C-alpha positions in Angstrom: -9.8 6.2 93.1 -10.7 4.7 89.7 -13.8 2.9 91.2 -15.0 6.0 92.9 -14.7 8.0 89.7 -16.5 5.3 87.8 -19.4 5.1 90.3 -19.9 8.9 90.1 -20.5 8.7 86.3 -23.0 5.8 86.5 -26.6 6.5 85.7 -29.7 4.6 86.6 -30.2 3.9 82.8 -26.7 2.4 82.6 -27.2 0.3 85.7 -30.5 -1.1 84.5 -29.0 -1.9 81.1 -26.1 -3.7 82.7 -28.5 -5.6 85.0 -30.7 -6.6 82.1 -27.6 -7.7 80.1 -26.4 -9.8 83.0 -29.9 -11.4 83.4 -30.1 -12.1 79.6 -26.6 -13.6 79.5 -27.4 -15.8 82.6 -30.7 -17.0 81.0 -28.9 -18.0 77.8 -26.2 -19.9 79.7 -28.8 -21.6 81.9 -30.8 -22.7 78.9 -27.7 -24.1 77.3 -26.6 -25.9 80.5 -30.1 -27.4 80.9 -30.1 -28.7 77.3 -26.5 -30.1 77.5 -27.3 -31.8 80.9 -30.3 -33.4 79.3 -28.3 -34.3 76.2 -30.5 -32.4 73.7 -29.2 -32.0 70.2 -30.2 -28.3 70.0 -28.1 -27.6 73.0 -25.0 -29.0 71.3 -25.6 -26.7 68.3 -26.3 -23.8 70.7 -23.0 -24.6 72.6 -21.0 -24.8 69.4 -22.3 -21.5 68.1 -22.2 -19.6 71.4 -18.7 -20.8 72.2 -17.4 -20.2 68.7 -18.5 -16.6 68.6 -15.9 -15.8 71.3 -13.0 -17.3 69.4 -12.4 -14.3 67.1 -12.6 -11.9 70.1 -10.1 -14.1 72.0 -7.8 -14.1 68.9 -7.9 -10.4 68.6 -7.1 -10.0 72.3 -4.1 -12.3 71.9 -2.9 -10.4 68.8 -2.9 -7.2 70.7 -1.0 -8.5 73.8 -0.4 -12.3 74.2 -0.5 -13.5 77.7 -0.7 -17.0 79.1 -4.2 -16.5 80.6 -5.6 -15.3 77.3 -4.0 -18.2 75.4 -5.3 -20.6 78.1 -8.9 -19.3 77.7 -8.6 -19.6 73.9 -7.4 -23.2 74.1 -10.0 -24.2 76.7 -12.8 -22.6 74.6 -11.6 -24.1 71.4 -11.4 -27.5 73.1 -15.0 -27.2 74.3 -16.2 -26.1 70.9 -14.3 -28.9 69.3 -15.7 -31.5 71.6 -19.3 -30.3 71.0 -18.7 -30.2 67.2 -17.3 -33.8 67.4 -20.3 -34.9 69.5 -22.6 -33.4 66.9 -20.7 -35.1 64.0 -20.7 -38.4 65.8 -24.5 -38.2 66.6 -25.2 -37.5 63.0 -23.0 -40.3 61.8 -24.6 -42.8 64.2 -28.1 -41.5 63.4 -28.7 -40.5 67.1 -30.6 -37.3 66.7 -32.8 -36.0 69.6 
């Protein structure tokens, strides 16, 4: 019933906006993945920044209602951001800049 009600209130403008947003998000993630796969320095920075921007949102969600899945997502995301930040620090320390 909820889905049927939601579908009735969708407009073409809303659907196009959602489709464009999904396309833009996919393009950003594909660009990041390409750069990381090819070990580009800019992709590490991009990954740190794009991953870190979700941490405050995840923390707010946990403060509202803490659940294991939310905590797990936060821990995994923080681990990825931490690893990329460490890789950046190590490459600057060793002088290996792309």
